[in-house]
MARRO-699647 format. One line per 8 residues: number of its first residue (from 1); their letters; for each residue y, z, x of C-alpha. Coordinates in steps of 0.2 Angstrom, whole numbers, plus 2048, in hexadecimal, padded with zeros to 3 digits. Example, Ala and Ser with C-alpha at 12.3 -4.5 7.8 and 13.67 -1.06 7.14 Angstrom:
2
1> AS> 7EA:827:83E; 7FB:824:844
***
This chain:
483
1> XXXXXXXX> 1E2:2A9:7C1; 1F1:2AB:7CC; 1F0:2AA:7DF; 1F4:2BD:7E1; 1E6:2C1:7D4; 1D9:2B7:7DE; 1DE:2BF:7EE; 1DD:2D0:7E6
9> XXXXXXXX> 1CC:2CC:7DF; 1C5:2C6:7F1; 1CC:2D6:7FA; 1BE:2E1:7FF; 1BB:2F2:807; 1B0:2E9:813; 1BF:2E5:81D; 1CC:2F3:81E
17> XXXXXXXX> 1DB:2F7:829; 1E5:308:82A; 1F7:305:82D; 202:314:832; 213:311:82A; 223:31A:82D; 231:318:820; 241:321:819
25> XXXXXXXX> 23E:330:80E; 245:329:7FE; 23E:325:7ED; 236:314:7EB; 231:310:7FD; 21E:314:7FA; 21E:30A:7EB; 226:2FB:7F4
33> XXXXXXXX> 218:2FC:801; 20B:2FD:7F4; 212:2EF:7EA; 213:2E4:7FA; 201:2E7:7FE; 1FC:2E4:7EC; 205:2D4:7EA; 1FC:2CD:7F9
41> XXXXXXXX> 1EB:2D1:7F2; 1E8:2E1:7FC; 1DF:2F0:7F5; 1E6:301:7FA; 1D7:30C:7FD; 1E0:31C:803; 1F2:322:806; 1F3:331:812
49> XXXXXXXX> 202:33B:817; 204:33E:829; 214:346:82A; 225:348:822; 236:34E:824; 247:34C:81B; 24A:33B:823; 239:333:824
57> XXXXXXXX> 227:332:81E; 218:32C:828; 208:327:81E; 1F8:31F:822; 1F4:311:816; 1E2:30B:815; 1E1:2F9:80E; 1D2:2EE:809
65> XXXXXXXX> 1D5:2DC:80E; 1CB:2CC:80E; 1CA:2C9:820; 1D4:2CA:831; 1E0:2BD:82B; 1E4:2C5:81B; 1E6:2D6:824; 1F2:2CE:830
73> XXXXXXXX> 1FC:2C7:821; 1FE:2D8:819; 203:2E0:829; 210:2D3:82C; 218:2D5:81B; 218:2E8:81D; 221:2E6:82E; 22E:2DB:825
81> XXXXXXXX> 232:2E9:819; 243:2F0:81C; 243:302:822; 230:301:825; 229:304:837; 217:301:83B; 211:30E:847; 1FF:309:849
89> XXXXXXXX> 1F1:2FF:842; 1DF:304:843; 1CF:2FB:83D; 1C0:307:839; 1B4:2F9:83D; 1BA:2F7:84E; 1BC:30A:850; 1A9:30C:84B
97> XXXXXXXX> 1A4:2FF:859; 1AE:308:867; 1A2:30B:876; 194:303:86C; 18A:30A:85E; 17A:310:866; 174:31A:875; 165:321:87D
105> XXXXXXXX> 161:333:87B; 154:33E:885; 146:345:87B; 141:352:888; 14E:35D:891; 151:35D:8A4; 158:36E:8A7; 14E:373:8B7
113> XXXXXXXX> 143:36E:8C5; 133:370:8BB; 13A:364:8AD; 13F:357:8BB; 12E:358:8C3; 125:355:8B2; 130:347:8AB; 133:33E:8BC
121> XXXXXXXX> 12C:340:8CD; 11F:346:8D1; 117:348:8C0; 11C:337:8B9; 111:32F:8C7; 101:336:8BE; 106:32E:8AE; 10A:31D:8B6
129> XXXXXXXX> 0F8:31E:8BE; 0F0:322:8AD; 0F9:313:8A6; 0F3:308:8B4; 0E1:30D:8B1; 0E3:30C:89E; 0F1:301:898; 0EE:306:886
137> XXXXXXXX> 0F5:317:88C; 106:310:88C; 106:310:879; 104:323:87A; 10E:328:889; 11D:31D:889; 12B:317:87D; 121:307:87A
145> XXXXXXXX> 119:30E:86A; 12A:30F:861; 135:303:869; 13A:2F1:863; 144:2E4:86D; 152:2DB:862; 153:2CA:86B; 160:2BE:868
153> XXXXXXXX> 169:2AF:871; 178:2B1:865; 177:29F:85E; 176:2A3:84B; 17F:2B4:849; 182:2B9:837; 18D:2AB:82F; 196:2A9:840
161> XXXXXXXX> 18B:29C:848; 189:29A:85B; 194:2A8:862; 189:2AC:871; 17F:2BB:877; 18E:2C6:87B; 197:2C4:86B; 186:2C7:862
169> XXXXXXXX> 183:2D8:86A; 18D:2E2:85C; 181:2DB:84F; 171:2DF:85A; 178:2F1:85C; 17A:2F2:849; 168:2EC:847; 162:2F9:853
177> XXXXXXXX> 16B:307:849; 163:301:839; 152:301:842; 154:313:847; 15D:319:837; 151:313:82A; 141:310:834; 142:31D:842
185> XXXXXXXX> 13F:30F:84E; 147:30E:85F; 14E:2FC:861; 159:2F5:86F; 163:2E5:870; 15E:2D7:87C; 16B:2CA:87C; 166:2BB:886
193> XXXXXXXX> 172:2AF:88F; 168:29F:88C; 164:293:87E; 155:28C:887; 146:28F:87C; 13A:290:88B; 146:29C:894; 147:2A7:885
201> XXXXXXXX> 134:2A7:882; 131:2AC:895; 13E:2B9:895; 137:2C2:885; 125:2C1:88D; 12C:2C9:89D; 134:2D7:893; 126:2DA:887
209> XXXXXXXX> 11C:2E8:890; 12A:2F4:88C; 12A:2F1:87A; 11F:2F4:86B; 126:2E5:861; 132:2D7:862; 13F:2D3:855; 147:2C2:857
217> XXXXXXXX> 159:2C1:850; 166:2B4:84D; 15E:2A6:857; 162:295:850; 156:289:846; 14B:280:84A; 149:289:85C; 146:299:853
225> XXXXXXXX> 135:292:84C; 12E:28D:85D; 134:29D:865; 12C:2A8:859; 11C:29E:857; 119:29E:86A; 11D:2B0:86D; 111:2B5:85F
233> XXXXXXXX> 103:2AB:868; 107:2B1:879; 10B:2C3:877; 100:2D2:871; 10E:2DB:868; 115:2D6:857; 123:2C9:856; 12E:2C7:847
241> XXXXXXXX> 13D:2BC:844; 147:2C6:838; 152:2B7:832; 143:2AF:82C; 137:2BC:826; 142:2CB:822; 14C:2C0:817; 13C:2B9:80F
249> XXXXXXXX> 135:2CA:80C; 144:2D1:803; 147:2C1:7F9; 135:2C1:7F3; 137:2D4:7EE; 146:2CF:7E4; 13D:2C0:7DC; 12E:2CC:7D7
257> XXXXXXXX> 13A:2D6:7CD; 145:2C8:7C7; 136:2C0:7BE; 132:2D0:7B5; 144:2CF:7AE; 143:2BD:7A8; 131:2BE:7A3; 12B:2AF:7AD
265> XXXXXXXX> 11B:2AC:7B8; 11D:2A8:7CA; 111:299:7CA; 11C:291:7BC; 12D:293:7C6; 137:284:7CB; 140:28A:7DB; 14E:281:7E4
273> XXXXXXXX> 153:287:7F5; 164:282:7FD; 162:283:810; 153:27D:819; 154:287:829; 14C:297:82F; 14E:2A1:81F; 14C:293:813
281> XXXXXXXX> 13B:28D:81A; 134:29E:81C; 139:2A3:80A; 130:293:804; 121:298:80D; 120:2AA:806; 123:2A3:7F5; 115:297:7F7
289> XXXXXXXX> 10A:2A5:7FD; 10C:2AE:7EC; 109:29F:7E1; 11A:296:7E0; 115:283:7DF; 125:27A:7DA; 132:27B:7E8; 140:26F:7ED
297> XXXXXXXX> 14B:273:7FC; 15C:26B:800; 167:26A:80F; 178:263:811; 171:251:80E; 168:256:7FE; 155:258:7FA; 148:259:808
305> XXXXXXXX> 13A:24C:803; 12C:243:80C; 133:233:814; 145:239:816; 14C:234:828; 15D:23C:829; 15F:24E:830; 14D:252:832
313> XXXXXXXX> 143:25C:83E; 131:262:840; 134:271:834; 13C:266:827; 12E:25A:829; 122:268:825; 12D:26D:816; 12D:25C:80F
321> XXXXXXXX> 11A:25A:811; 117:26B:808; 124:26C:7FB; 12D:261:7EE; 11D:25A:7E7; 127:24E:7DC; 130:247:7EB; 141:24A:7E3
329> XXXXXXXX> 14F:241:7EE; 15F:247:7E5; 16D:253:7E9; 16C:266:7E8; 175:266:7D7; 168:259:7D0; 159:263:7D7; 160:273:7CE
337> XXXXXXXX> 15E:26C:7BD; 150:275:7B4; 14D:281:7C2; 148:293:7C0; 14E:29A:7D1; 15C:295:7DC; 15B:29C:7EE; 16A:299:7F9
345> XXXXXXXX> 169:29C:80B; 176:28F:810; 189:28E:80E; 196:295:802; 19D:28D:7F2; 190:280:7EF; 18D:282:7DD; 197:284:7CD
353> XXXXXXXX> 193:28D:7BC; 18E:27C:7B5; 180:27A:7C2; 179:28B:7BD; 17A:286:7AB; 16F:277:7AF; 161:282:7B5; 153:288:7A9
361> XXXXXXXX> 155:296:79D; 158:2A7:7A5; 15B:2A0:7B6; 15A:2AB:7C6; 167:2A8:7D3; 166:2AF:7E5; 176:2A9:7EE; 174:2B1:7FF
369> XXXXXXXX> 180:2A8:80A; 18B:2B5:812; 199:2BA:811; 19D:2AE:803; 18E:2A9:7F8; 189:298:7F2; 190:29D:7E1; 199:2AD:7DD
377> XXXXXXXX> 192:2B8:7D0; 1A1:2B6:7C4; 19D:2A4:7C4; 18A:2A5:7C2; 188:2B3:7B6; 18E:2AB:7A6; 17E:2A0:7A8; 172:2AA:7B4
385> XXXXXXXX> 167:2B8:7AE; 165:2C0:7BF; 171:2BE:7CD; 16F:2C4:7DF; 179:2C2:7EF; 179:2C8:801; 189:2D3:7FE; 18A:2E5:7FB
393> XXXXXXXX> 199:2E4:7EF; 18E:2DB:7E2; 17F:2E1:7D9; 16E:2DC:7E0; 171:2DB:7F2; 163:2D2:7FB; 164:2DA:80D; 157:2D9:81B
401> XXXXXXXX> 159:2EB:81F; 14E:2EF:810; 140:2E7:81A; 140:2E8:82D; 142:2FB:831; 134:2FF:825; 129:2F0:82A; 12A:2F4:83D
409> XXXXXXXX> 127:306:839; 117:302:831; 113:2F5:83E; 115:301:84C; 10C:30F:843; 0FD:303:841; 0FE:2FD:852; 0FE:2EB:84B
417> XXXXXXXX> 0FE:2DD:857; 104:2D0:84A; 10F:2D0:83A; 106:2C4:82E; 108:2BE:81D; 0FE:2CC:814; 109:2D9:81D; 119:2D0:818
425> XXXXXXXX> 114:2CE:806; 10F:2E1:805; 120:2E5:80B; 128:2DB:7FE; 11E:2E3:7F0; 122:2F4:7F7; 135:2F0:7F6; 133:2E9:7E5
433> XXXXXXXX> 129:2F8:7DF; 137:304:7E5; 140:2FF:7D5; 138:308:7C7; 134:301:7B6; 142:30B:7AE; 14F:306:7BB; 14B:2F3:7BB
441> XXXXXXXX> 159:2E9:7B4; 163:2D9:7B6; 16E:2E2:7C3; 161:2EC:7CB; 152:2E2:7D1; 153:2E8:7E3; 155:2FA:7EA; 163:300:7F3
449> XXXXXXXX> 162:301:806; 167:313:805; 157:317:7FB; 14D:31F:80A; 13D:31E:800; 13D:30B:801; 13A:30B:814; 12B:318:813
457> XXXXXXXX> 123:30D:806; 126:2FD:810; 11F:306:820; 10F:30C:817; 10C:2FB:80E; 10E:2F2:81E; 102:2FD:828; 0F5:2FC:81A
465> XXXXXXXX> 0F6:2E9:819; 0F5:2E8:82C; 0E5:2F2:82C; 0DD:2E8:81E; 0E2:2D7:825; 0DB:2DB:837; 0EC:2DC:83F; 0EC:2EE:844
473> XXXXXXXX> 0E5:2F5:854; 0E6:308:851; 0D4:309:849; 0CD:305:85B; 0C9:315:863; 0D3:316:873; 0D1:325:87F; 0DE:323:88D
481> XXX> 0D8:32C:89D; 0E7:338:8A2; 0DF:341:8B0
***
């Protein structure tokens, strides 16, 4: 494959720029621009006429590119074209973020003195006193009942790593948008300028009265484990680390449908996990809770096994003790031989087609590293039966958004004080069941994030599991005293 072809294949509408170009009004100029973009591997998405006269033409050209560097390369080549003047360059991603992506809106109008006295002083004092007498009334009389804090320290943001709390803010805003759009949950970013575990725990505890739940996000491993564990013990509202549990729920949902395709039983699966951090360990736990017995986890040093000294921490020690019953000590590639499922939550380009070929018959491959998976579908699919990634431009996108909006909707509706394993498993089954029997196929094991019915099913299943498992509080009769 030529270099240009490879660049063209990698270009994606996920990164686009719109270039306003002015050029002489003569035949062949638009073709010259288009061929320049194509030769560099850019994808032309749209060409819009802005204005024209006898001498010049101005057009907006929207181009899909791989990334920032690729976009700049295309722009530089267009600037170098004789007769072409670049009037402006815009990026729709940046335009969508201008001024932030979320805002607060009033539910009650304030159009006169009477409104003001009801929503603020003096009327609000009566509500404050009612809550002081009966704290449970806050769940009825304030935003607490429908509000989640999205808490991060910016140490493990997407595939970007430790970029800090300020740079993490756009991701947290996006998360808040998804909470609202798909779950009707009001969520707000809380970006903490500290990496100190105790400081984070203390700060979240101080903030907790104003929220009905805590969503921990993009906090690096292994600190994320202690932070979540401590907060779950010390708060009376649910705490959920989405990088761990959201990933695990959606991965389990995908697996529940994938095994139907390959006609294998969950207890018989050999599972190999690449990446033994927050997501990998929690996926292993949820697999074990539904009956998977044979799991081998690998990090950059190879398999995790009892007795290994290099690169270990308390979480990996737990993993070594509870998985890899055969105490395999080899590489990821060696572990993969005869495996039924590969789950990658690690780094790009770790595997080849030959590695997938060494797996068991009809292997399942979940390569979730973003933006570049552990192996591309084009390389895996000659040998894999079912392939999933974390990307929207390939079939079977495993995306946490299928979980957290509906899950928190159900948690808040049930007034649950915890998010336990039965609730997460129920959410996974609800996601899996959203793909009908007639729809299920190799390329459709997980529903679209735009299937609104998924979130309703997840919310209902989560709430029911909360009641059954004893994690819900709403069944308690509470009669706040308002007067």
